BADOKE-497413 format. One record per residue (C-alpha): x negated, y, z; residue in one letter. Coordinates in steps of 0.1 Angstrom, whole numbers, plus 5000, padded with zeros to 4 digits. Each point is the difference from the previous one (the first is absolute). Example, Ala and Ser with C-alpha at 12.3 -4.5 7.8 and 13.67 -1.06 7.14 Angstrom:
REM BADOKE-497413
4877, 4955, 5078, A
4986, 5034, 4993, S
***
This chain:
REM BADOKE-497413
6363, 2279, 6577, M
4968, 4985, 5015, E
5001, 4974, 5028, N
4977, 5014, 5027, R
5005, 4973, 5027, W
4967, 4997, 5020, A
5004, 4975, 5028, E
5026, 4982, 5021, T
5002, 5006, 5037, F
5010, 4974, 5026, P
5024, 5024, 5016, D
5031, 5004, 4978, P
5005, 5036, 5011, L
4965, 5009, 4990, D
5007, 4984, 4966, D
5031, 5021, 4997, C
4980, 5031, 5008, V
4976, 4992, 4972, Q
5028, 4993, 4975, A
5017, 5033, 5010, S
4968, 5020, 4995, R
4994, 4985, 4966, L
5035, 5009, 4989, L
4996, 5035, 5015, G
4968, 5006, 4982, A
5018, 4998, 4967, E
5019, 5032, 4992, P
5019, 4981, 4973, G
5016, 4979, 5028, L
5007, 5023, 5029, V
4997, 5037, 5008, L
5000, 5020, 5032, H
5015, 4976, 5025, G
5019, 4979, 4975, G
5004, 4963, 4999, G
5000, 4976, 5030, N
4986, 4966, 5010, T
5006, 4974, 5026, S
4988, 4967, 5015, V
5019, 4975, 5022, K
4981, 4983, 5028, A
5005, 4983, 5034, T
4985, 5017, 5031, V
5003, 4996, 5037, A
5020, 5027, 5018, D
4992, 5013, 5034, I
5015, 4969, 5017, T
4979, 4977, 4979, G
5029, 4988, 4979, E
4996, 4997, 4962, P
5019, 5026, 4981, V
5005, 5002, 4962, E
4989, 5035, 4990, V
5003, 5021, 4968, L
4972, 5025, 4997, Y
5013, 5027, 4975, V
4984, 5032, 4989, K
5009, 5029, 5023, G
5014, 5033, 4989, S
4974, 5028, 4997, G
4972, 4976, 4990, W
4984, 5000, 4966, D
4992, 4966, 4984, L
4967, 5012, 4988, A
4987, 5007, 5035, T
5023, 4978, 5022, I
4985, 4981, 5030, E
5015, 4974, 5023, R
5017, 5026, 5022, P
5019, 5012, 4969, G
5021, 4968, 5000, F
5031, 4999, 5022, A
5005, 4966, 5017, P
5036, 4989, 5002, L
5018, 4969, 5014, R
5009, 4980, 4969, L
5029, 4982, 5016, D
5017, 5033, 5007, R
4995, 5013, 4965, L
5016, 4968, 4986, R
5030, 5007, 5021, E
5003, 5035, 4987, L
4999, 4988, 4964, V
5032, 4979, 5006, K
5020, 5031, 5008, L
5025, 5012, 4973, Q
4994, 5037, 5006, Q
4973, 5020, 5018, L
4995, 5037, 4994, P
4964, 5009, 4993, D
4996, 5023, 5030, S
5013, 4972, 5022, R
4978, 4975, 4982, M
4969, 5020, 5008, M
5010, 5001, 5037, N
5004, 4962, 5000, E
4966, 4996, 4984, L
4984, 5020, 5027, R
5018, 4979, 5026, C
4985, 4969, 4984, A
4964, 5013, 5004, L
4976, 4981, 5022, L
4980, 5032, 5006, D
5019, 5032, 5009, A
4970, 5021, 4988, Q
5001, 4985, 4965, A
5010, 5022, 4970, P
5035, 4999, 4986, D
5004, 4969, 4978, P
5005, 5005, 4963, S
5036, 5007, 4989, V
4996, 4969, 4977, E
4991, 4977, 5029, T
5031, 4978, 4996, L
4991, 4993, 4964, L
4967, 4986, 5012, H
5020, 4978, 5024, V
5023, 4985, 4973, V
4969, 4989, 4981, L
4990, 4967, 5017, P
4964, 5002, 4991, H
4971, 5008, 5024, T
4986, 5030, 4981, S
5019, 5026, 4981, V
4987, 5030, 4980, L
5020, 5028, 4986, H
4989, 5028, 4976, S
5015, 5026, 4977, H
4978, 4989, 4970, A
5002, 5024, 4971, D
4999, 4973, 4975, A
5028, 4980, 5015, V
5022, 5032, 5004, I
4993, 5007, 4963, T
5017, 4966, 4993, L
5030, 5007, 5023, T
5007, 5036, 4990, N
5012, 4992, 4965, Q
5034, 5003, 4984, S
4994, 4962, 4993, E
4978, 4988, 5028, P
4971, 4978, 4989, L
4995, 4981, 5033, V
5013, 4967, 4989, K
4983, 5002, 4966, E
4966, 5003, 5018, V
5005, 4978, 5031, Y
5026, 4975, 4991, G
5009, 4979, 5030, D
4968, 5010, 5019, K
5019, 5027, 5019, V
5034, 5007, 5015, V
5015, 5033, 4988, V
5019, 5020, 5025, V
5022, 5028, 4987, P
4994, 5034, 5015, Y
5013, 5004, 5036, V
4989, 5027, 5023, M
4972, 4988, 5024, P
5013, 4989, 5034, G
5024, 4974, 5013, F
5021, 4997, 4969, Q
4970, 4993, 4978, L
4989, 4972, 5023, A
5036, 4985, 5000, R
5002, 5002, 4962, T
4966, 4984, 4995, A
5008, 4972, 5025, A
5031, 4990, 4980, E
4979, 4999, 4968, L
4972, 4981, 5016, F
5024, 4973, 5012, R
5008, 4993, 4963, E
4968, 5008, 4982, Q
4970, 4997, 5023, L
4984, 4968, 4987, T
4964, 4987, 5003, D
4993, 5014, 4965, D
5008, 5036, 5011, V
4969, 5020, 5010, V
5015, 5035, 5003, G
5030, 5023, 5003, V
5006, 5030, 4978, V
5022, 5027, 5015, L
5014, 5020, 4971, M
4989, 5037, 5000, N
4980, 4992, 5032, H
4971, 4976, 4998, G
4985, 4966, 5004, L
4999, 4974, 5029, F
4977, 4970, 4999, T
4995, 4974, 5027, F
4980, 4969, 5009, G
4989, 4977, 5028, E
4971, 5024, 5006, N
4990, 5036, 4991, A
4977, 4989, 4972, K
5027, 4980, 4983, E
5024, 5030, 5002, A
4973, 5024, 4988, Y
4990, 4977, 4971, D
5036, 4998, 4989, R
5004, 5038, 5003, H
4970, 5007, 4977, I
5012, 4974, 4976, E
5035, 5014, 4996, L
4987, 5036, 4997, V
4975, 4989, 4974, G
5028, 4984, 4980, M
5020, 5032, 5000, A
4969, 5020, 4990, E
4994, 4976, 4971, A
5036, 5005, 4988, R
4997, 5038, 5001, I
4965, 5003, 4984, G
4987, 5032, 4985, G
4990, 5032, 5019, S
5014, 5035, 5003, P
4990, 5027, 4976, N
4977, 5029, 5011, A
5000, 5037, 4994, A
4979, 5030, 5011, E
5012, 5027, 5025, P
5011, 5034, 4990, V
4983, 5030, 5016, V
5026, 5023, 5017, I
5000, 5031, 5022, D
5000, 4988, 5036, P
5025, 5028, 5008, L
5025, 4979, 4981, T
4998, 4973, 5027, I
5002, 5027, 5027, A
5032, 5014, 4985, R
5016, 4966, 4999, I
4991, 4995, 5036, R
5014, 5034, 5009, K
5034, 4987, 4987, D
4997, 4967, 5019, I
4989, 5015, 5033, G
4972, 4993, 5025, P
4989, 4966, 4988, M
4968, 4985, 4986, I
5001, 4998, 4962, V
4972, 4979, 4983, S
4993, 4999, 4963, R
4989, 4967, 4983, H
4987, 4999, 4964, T
4985, 4966, 4997, D
5001, 4987, 4964, P
5028, 4974, 5006, A
5022, 5027, 5016, T
4994, 5025, 4972, M
5009, 4973, 4974, A
5032, 4993, 5019, F
5012, 5036, 5003, V
4993, 5004, 4963, A
5026, 4973, 4991, R
5028, 5014, 4978, P
5025, 4980, 5021, D
4986, 5012, 5034, L
5033, 5015, 5012, A
5017, 4967, 4993, D
4976, 4973, 5014, V
4988, 5021, 5029, A
5035, 5006, 5014, T
5013, 4964, 5000, R
4989, 4995, 5036, G
4971, 4987, 5021, P
4983, 4967, 4995, A
5012, 4988, 5034, T
5026, 5016, 5023, P
4976, 5005, 5029, D
4980, 5024, 4979, H
5029, 5025, 5001, I
4990, 5011, 5035, I
4967, 5013, 4985, R
5010, 5011, 4965, T
5037, 5007, 5001, K
5023, 4981, 4976, R
4986, 5018, 4969, V
4972, 5024, 4992, P
5006, 5035, 4987, L
4992, 5000, 4963, V
4990, 5036, 4992, G
4998, 5029, 5024, R
5036, 5009, 5008, D
4999, 4994, 5038, V
5035, 5017, 5005, D
5015, 4975, 4976, A
4984, 4971, 5019, F
5014, 5012, 5033, R
5034, 5004, 4984, R
5000, 4965, 4986, D
4988, 4986, 5033, Y
5029, 5016, 5019, R
5025, 4986, 4975, E
4983, 4966, 5004, Y
5004, 5002, 5037, F
5037, 5011, 4997, D
5008, 4971, 4977, R
4986, 4974, 5023, N
5001, 5013, 5036, A
5024, 4987, 5027, T
5012, 5021, 5029, D
4974, 5009, 5025, G
4969, 4999, 4978, L
4978, 5030, 5000, V
4983, 5008, 4967, M
4962, 4997, 4999, L
4981, 5029, 4984, D
5008, 5002, 4963, P
4965, 5009, 4988, Q
4983, 4979, 4974, P
4971, 4977, 5010, R
4987, 4994, 4964, V
4999, 5025, 4971, I
4991, 4988, 4965, L
4991, 5025, 4973, D
4981, 4997, 4967, P
4976, 5028, 5010, D
4998, 4997, 5038, L
4997, 4962, 5000, G
5015, 4987, 5033, M
5005, 5021, 5031, L
5007, 4981, 5032, T
5015, 5017, 5030, I
5000, 4992, 5037, G
5002, 5016, 5034, K
4964, 4991, 5005, R
4972, 4992, 4976, A
5002, 4964, 5010, K
5037, 4999, 4989, D
4992, 5016, 4966, A
4972, 4975, 4995, D
5023, 4970, 5008, I
5026, 5013, 4976, A
4972, 5002, 4973, A
4988, 4965, 5007, D
5036, 4986, 4998, I
5009, 5019, 4968, Y
4968, 4990, 4982, R
5011, 4964, 5006, H
5035, 5009, 4988, T
4985, 5015, 4968, I
4982, 4967, 4994, R
5031, 4980, 5006, I
5021, 5022, 4978, I
4974, 4999, 4972, E
4996, 4963, 5002, N
5038, 4994, 5002, A
5007, 5021, 4970, E
4973, 4982, 4980, R
5016, 4966, 5006, I
5036, 5010, 5003, G
5020, 5028, 5016, T
4993, 5014, 5035, Y
5030, 5000, 5023, R
5002, 5009, 5037, A
5026, 4994, 5026, L
5033, 5019, 4999, G
5005, 5033, 5018, E
5021, 4988, 5029, Q
4975, 4972, 5009, D
4972, 5026, 4999, L
5019, 5024, 5021, F
5007, 4974, 5026, D
4963, 4994, 5005, V
4992, 5038, 5001, E
5026, 5005, 5027, Y
4996, 4966, 5017, W
5004, 5004, 5038, D
4966, 4983, 5006, L
4982, 5025, 4978, E
5019, 5029, 5016, Q
4988, 4987, 5034, A
4964, 5000, 4988, K
5004, 5037, 4990, L
5014, 5009, 5034, K
4971, 4982, 5018, L
4975, 5020, 4980, A
5009, 5031, 5021, G
4996, 5036, 4991, A
4971, 5008, 4976, P
4971, 5022, 5011, A
5004, 5037, 4994, E
4979, 5003, 4968, F
5012, 4967, 4984, T
5002, 5006, 4963, G
4979, 5031, 5000, E
4965, 5005, 4985, V
4971, 5020, 5014, A
4968, 5011, 4984, L
4970, 5005, 5023, V
4966, 5013, 4989, T
4969, 4991, 5021, G
5019, 4968, 5008, A
4971, 4976, 5007, A
4988, 5014, 5033, S
5006, 5024, 5028, G
5031, 5021, 5002, I
5011, 4990, 4965, G
4999, 4963, 5009, K
5019, 5007, 5032, A
5027, 5019, 4980, C
5003, 4970, 4976, V
5005, 4977, 5030, Q
5025, 5022, 5017, A
5020, 5005, 4968, L
5001, 4962, 4993, R
5010, 4994, 5035, A
5031, 5021, 4993, K
5008, 4980, 4969, G
4984, 5020, 4972, A
4981, 4986, 4971, S
4968, 5019, 4996, V
4977, 5009, 4971, V
4965, 5007, 5015, G
4973, 5019, 4981, L
4964, 5000, 5011, D
4964, 4998, 4987, L
4996, 4969, 5020, T
5019, 4970, 4987, P
5026, 4984, 5023, S
5020, 4968, 4997, D
5036, 5003, 4988, S
5030, 4981, 5015, G
5036, 4996, 4992, V
5009, 5034, 5013, D
4966, 5017, 4995, Y
4983, 5009, 4967, L
4964, 5010, 5007, G
4983, 5018, 4971, L
4964, 5011, 4997, Q
5003, 5036, 4988, V
4979, 5032, 5001, D
5026, 5026, 5010, V
4980, 5027, 4982, T
5007, 4983, 4967, D
5034, 5011, 4988, P
5003, 4973, 4973, Q
4992, 4973, 5025, A
5026, 5013, 5024, V
5026, 5002, 4973, R
4993, 4963, 4991, Q
5002, 4990, 5036, A
5033, 5017, 5005, I
5013, 4982, 4969, A
4988, 4967, 5014, Q
5017, 5007, 5033, G
5033, 5010, 4983, V
4999, 4968, 4979, E
4994, 4980, 5031, R
5025, 5016, 5024, F
5022, 5023, 4979, G
4993, 5036, 5012, G
4984, 5022, 5026, I
5019, 5012, 5031, D
4972, 5009, 5024, I
4966, 5015, 4993, V
4972, 5002, 5026, V
4968, 5017, 4987, P
4974, 4988, 5025, S
4969, 4996, 4978, A
4974, 5026, 5011, G
4963, 5006, 5005, V
4981, 5017, 5028, F
4966, 5011, 4986, P
4983, 5003, 5034, G
4990, 5030, 5020, D
4983, 5027, 4979, K
5000, 5038, 5006, P
5012, 5022, 4972, I
4965, 5013, 4995, A
4989, 4965, 4990, D
5031, 4990, 4981, L
4992, 4987, 4965, D
5025, 5004, 4972, H
5003, 4963, 4992, A
5011, 4992, 5035, T
5025, 5028, 5000, W
5014, 4989, 4967, R
5002, 4963, 5009, R
5017, 5007, 5032, T
5027, 5022, 4984, L
5003, 4976, 4971, A
5010, 4971, 5024, V
5018, 5019, 5027, N
5019, 5026, 4980, T
4998, 4997, 4962, D
5009, 4962, 5000, A
5030, 5007, 5022, I
5012, 5028, 4978, A
4998, 4976, 4970, E
5017, 4973, 5020, L
5028, 5023, 5009, F
5005, 5009, 4963, T
5002, 4963, 4990, Q
5022, 4987, 5028, V
5026, 5028, 5000, H
5022, 4985, 4972, P
5001, 4967, 5020, Y
5008, 5017, 5034, L
5029, 5018, 4983, K
5014, 4966, 4991, L
4996, 4984, 5035, A
5035, 4987, 5009, P
4997, 5012, 5037, N
4980, 5032, 4991, G
4963, 5003, 4996, G
4976, 5005, 5029, R
4964, 5011, 5002, V
4978, 5001, 5031, V
4966, 5015, 4994, L
4971, 4990, 5022, I
4982, 5033, 5006, A
4978, 5009, 5031, S
4998, 5019, 5032, K
4973, 5020, 4982, N
5028, 5019, 4982, V
5013, 5018, 5031, P
4966, 4997, 5019, A
4970, 4997, 4977, P
4966, 4993, 5014, G
4965, 5011, 4990, P
4982, 4979, 4974, G
5032, 4988, 4983, A
5007, 5027, 4975, A
5007, 4978, 4970, A
5021, 4976, 5020, Y
5020, 5027, 5018, S
5005, 5020, 4968, A
5012, 4970, 4981, S
5024, 4989, 5027, K
5014, 5036, 5004, A
5005, 5002, 4962, A
5018, 4967, 4998, V
5022, 5009, 5030, T
5010, 5032, 4981, Q
5008, 4978, 4970, L
5023, 4979, 5021, A
5018, 5031, 5014, R
5006, 5012, 4964, V
5012, 4965, 4990, A
5024, 5000, 5030, A
5015, 5033, 4986, L
5002, 4989, 4964, E
5011, 4964, 5005, W
5028, 5005, 5026, A
5025, 5005, 4972, A
4990, 4965, 4987, D
5007, 4985, 5034, G
4963, 4994, 5007, I
4986, 5006, 5035, R
4963, 5010, 5003, V
4984, 5000, 5035, N
4964, 5001, 5012, T
4982, 4984, 5030, V
4967, 5013, 5014, H
4981, 4972, 5017, P
4969, 5006, 5020, D
4974, 4978, 5017, A
5013, 4967, 4986, V
4970, 4980, 5010, F
5010, 4966, 4986, D
4993, 5010, 4964, T
4969, 4994, 4980, G
4988, 5036, 5005, L
4993, 4993, 5037, W
4971, 4975, 5004, T
4988, 4991, 5035, D
4969, 5021, 4994, E
5020, 5031, 4990, V
5023, 4996, 5030, L
4971, 4996, 5024, A
4983, 5031, 4986, R
5031, 5022, 5001, R
5008, 4988, 5035, A
4965, 5008, 5012, A
5002, 5034, 4984, H
5030, 5009, 5023, Y
4985, 4982, 5030, G
5027, 4974, 5000, L
5002, 4962, 4999, S
5014, 4985, 4968, V
5033, 4992, 5017, G
5003, 5036, 5014, E
4991, 5014, 4966, Y
5028, 4980, 4983, K
5025, 5015, 5025, R
4989, 5036, 5000, R
5034, 5014, 4992, N
5028, 5015, 5021, L
5018, 4967, 5005, L
4967, 4981, 5007, K
5011, 4973, 4975, T
4983, 4982, 4972, E
5014, 5007, 4965, V
5000, 4969, 4978, T
5005, 4995, 4963, S
5029, 4976, 5009, A
5017, 5028, 5019, G
4996, 5024, 4971, V
5014, 4974, 4976, G
5031, 4994, 5022, K
5007, 5037, 5002, L
4996, 5003, 4962, V
5025, 4972, 4995, A
5024, 5015, 5024, E
4998, 5034, 4982, M
5012, 4981, 4969, C
5030, 4987, 5019, S
5035, 5014, 5005, A
4988, 5014, 5033, T
4983, 5028, 4980, F
5028, 5003, 4974, A
5004, 5037, 5008, F
4963, 5009, 5001, T
4978, 5013, 4971, T
4970, 5022, 5000, G
4990, 4990, 5035, A
4964, 4997, 5012, Q
4996, 4976, 5029, V
4968, 4997, 5020, P
4989, 4965, 5010, V
4971, 5009, 5022, D
5011, 4993, 5036, G
5003, 5037, 5005, G
4973, 5026, 4991, N
4998, 5033, 5017, D
4988, 5017, 4968, R
5031, 4987, 4982, V
5026, 5003, 5027, V
***
């Protein structure tokens, strides 16, 4: 572990921010909001009186990006009084911590705040270092062998008030000038000092000692090529959630272990991981067996009044699949993946130097059903309607297609976007540069999307071309063929390829085709465009007939005069408006409702047609044109 300290700041809180960010930048130390840091200082309160303050990392902040406002300022005298109590339920403790804040707008203090209080040093840093946890999660822990008297070892106690009390009792007996850190069994590492640099230097030193004891590196193996429908079938069994496949060499080597079913099911590296990964992964593909085992685990450990969380796995390990991670959102699946990759490394290293051992079942259950964690779940509120669902949109980089992507994501969907123009991907968006007329390229894109998100629930074919005004007498064959290839043939091929996935959509498959007003009301000079859109509309009607038995809805929208797309330049608008003797504003609103149709409006309608509102509708053709007397 490299020491990356850069400079020392005169303000101790700024120094604490720097140390926090350095820890947060190391995935081997903290992940996704893990760890916490603090600094003690004296400040003047609003009356001008000096007040001893503990600045501790606030809940919801990530160490990698934390700033000064991310630290909750608390009155240290009040916290020291709380530590003297014999009992304090954790929910009451959190209330007392908020009452001790100097700033009512500050974030909730860390649940481990009181542990920072009982350490008398100015600066305190806490991480969940992989290397240290490797030493603690052993049938015969190696902490004392590595560190000797440099650390105080605290047996596992659930985070909160009782942990602070237990630590305080040990510190009274063991905290000498020679001690530079505290190791919490199955939990992590604390270091401290008279300033942030001293605490940070000690942290890096102790982690480095653990890494030196472990040595070696994990094995590597290559991924296995599988049919992406295999992933979609597993997701069908799990329900509407995001399922991501991971086949990095270290993961593939781990799932190839002959003792995988043993080592992988001994429990998580630290108990707080259970919220993201469940107590154990599913080894193999029997989702029903995992759910049954989870219900039995709940029944064994639950007390009256507890409501069981969903019993679906969050991590699946399989020699051919590699690792599948599951979450309500793509972000959740990614967090589970990050955590379990570190768990793999900890297990591999622990097995190389000894025998990996996790906490017992009851301790893990207590964390999974901890009232503080349950409160966080309740505060999260109801998920967006399409949370856990996956949409595929063609023509996704601009115009109506881009608006559909935005509307679907706003409703919680993860989206795979295909377009000739490249677009940036995000956590819940996979943008792929694809020619929709190339069947093999489309097949590969679908496979990539399924490996990223797990399946396809919604399809919005939006990619299309308008070849420009040209009378039939002047129409050339190449233009005709190109227009039909993009607007009709490509969608027919897409329908063939996505049908097996839509059949497996947990909430039923949905298709909304972007057609055109030219279907019911064609105009002169648009023969190729009108014919291609009419043909693909007929294709969608037949799909509605054929796919209803599979629970797939197929509907069509017919937009017209959507002027905020790339087709309509200022020059074209001005020319068309002049042709009708209208201003540009009047031309945009030359419909029955005198309103302007926008791509965003079309996108919102498309997303709504994929919702439960249209659960009883298939084969519909909906105009989105502000009202057209030729259509009405």
